[in-house]
Steps between C-alpha positions, in 0.01 A plus 500: 500500500339163574733454796407843638127430477546157654711639783235762573227235509712291737574802721131588525410139577761491776381834643151350517659199676355256247659176389519432127228240546260738678560783254451264206170378646388861533546568131407146392824396333738211554755582775781386269388755242511776762858400585585519129344848482697612805827369357443678168504167320166568331313815408221605737181563304414864567132408507570297814668795670236755410182296543304692765315185611829322570637804682191528719514128587863529607431811707211328677692178563810672636338788686733733309441872521670783316730706720672832467823364656518239223481774236144414410343833592423565132258206518309629801522876446356607164668842517851350478489373138439842340791639700725220369413568136 
């Protein structure tokens, strides 16, 4: 499970075209710790992943936007979630 979460974090970082150093700066952690998260070596604190302030900072820094073609339409279209449930 740790490896899957870490791989997903790495994939998202690479999609955003961020180096480990830049991504780590965005969430204010040591770049080496981010690499350890991505490798599944250490558990990622769920508070870090779900902190809305951290998420907003990363979105602003990267210029990321949610897109339907990336499967993120449930985040931008509120009518999708009830249909999924």
